[in-house]
N, C-alpha and C positions, 0 to 999 in steps of 0.2 A: 700906778701899777702897770708894769710893762707886760704886754701880751706874750705868750709863749711862742717861740720861734718854731716854724714848721720845719720838719726834717728835710723837706724837699727844697727849701730856700737855698742852701749852699749849692745844690746841684743846678738849680735854675740860674743862680748868679754866675757859676762857672760856664754854663752854656751861653749866656749872653755875652760874656767877655771874650769868648773864642771867635776869632775872625777867620773865615775860610781863606786858604792860601790863594794867591793871585792866579796861579795856574788853573785852579779849579774853577774860578769865575770866568776865565777865558774859554774853557771847554764847555761851560754850561749851555750857551746858545746852540752849539753844535750837537750836544747831547739831547737837548729839547727837540730840535728839528729831526734828529734821528728817531726819537721815540714817536713823534707825530707821523713820520713816514712809515714806520713799522705798524702803527695802529691803522693807517689807511690801507696798507697792503693786506693786513689781516681782515679788515672790513670788506675788502674786495673779494677775498677768497673765503667764503663761509665754509664752515665745517659740515660734516654729515648731518649733525643734529639740526643746525640752522637751516640746511636745505630741506630737511624733512618738515620742519616747522613751517617754512615758507610755502611748501606745497599744500600742507593741511590747512593753511589759513584761507585758501580759496574755498568758498562754500560749495562750488560745483564738485570739486574733487572730494571734499569731505563727505558730501552726500553720496557720491558714487562709491566711495570706500565703505561707508556704513551699509549701503544696499548690497554690495558684493559680499561683505562679511555675513550679513543676514541670510542671503541666498545660499552661501556656502554652508552655513550652519543648518539650514533646512535640508539641504542636500545630504549632509552627513546623517541627520536624524532619519531621513527617509531610507537611507541605506541600512541603518541599524534596524529599523522596524521591519524592512523587507527580509532581512536575514532572520530575525526572530520568527516572522511568519513562515518562512521556508522551513525552519527547524520544527515548528509546531505542525506544519502540514506533513512533514516526514514522519513525525511521531504518530500523528493520527493515521496515516497510511499504514504504518507498521502495526499499530494496534488493530486496525480493521482487518489486515491480512491474517493476523494471529486469531482474530475472532472467527473468521469464516473458514479458516483452514486449521483445524486442531492438530493435524498430522505435522504441520510445520512447527508447532509449539513442541510436540513430542520429540521431533528430530533435533531441534535446537537444544532441548534439555539433555538429550542423550549425548550430543556432541560435547557438552560441558562436563558430563560425568565420565566420559572416556578419558583414561590417562594418556 
C-alpha cells in the first residue's frame, strides 16, 4: 500500500530544484556585510526607549525617581487638603458672622428679594 502524497511535496521539490542565479550569490557576501554594518550602527545609536530603559536600570536613579514621585504626590495631596480646609474655614466664618449679626442675614435676604 502506497502512502498518500502530501500536497506540499511538489512545492518542496520545486524549491529544491531551483538554483539561485550566479549574480545573486556574488552579491550575497556584500549584502551580509552591509546588514551587519547597519545592525552595528543601530546598536550604537539607541532610540529614546532604549535610553530611558538604560537610565532606569541604574538602581540609584530608579530609587530617586520613585522617591521624587512619592514626594510630588504627597505635595499635591497636601495642596488639596489645604484648599478644602480653607473653604471649610471660610464657610465656618460666614456662618459665625450670620449667627452673631442677624441684621446681616436680613440685609442679604432683602437683596435677593429686590428685583
